[in-house]
C-alpha positions, 0 to 999 in steps of 0.5 A: 019372154024375160021379165024386166027388173023392177026399178029401185030408187034411192031415198035421195032420189025420192026426196028430191022428186018429192021436194020438186013436186011440193015446190009447184014450179013445174007440172007433174008431167014436166017433173016426170020427164026431168027425173026420167032423163036423170035416171036414164043418163045415170044408167047409161053412164054406169053402162059405159064406165065400169 
């Protein structure tokens, strides 16, 4: 069984997530879904466009 590579998020991504959490407009569950989708879409885009 192969081990999955650990995700490394950029400082920009971390700052964006922290500011959104501090703003308090959304719950943590909503934020996690939002930022997971952004990360997933970026990964899919990188796979399609070399």
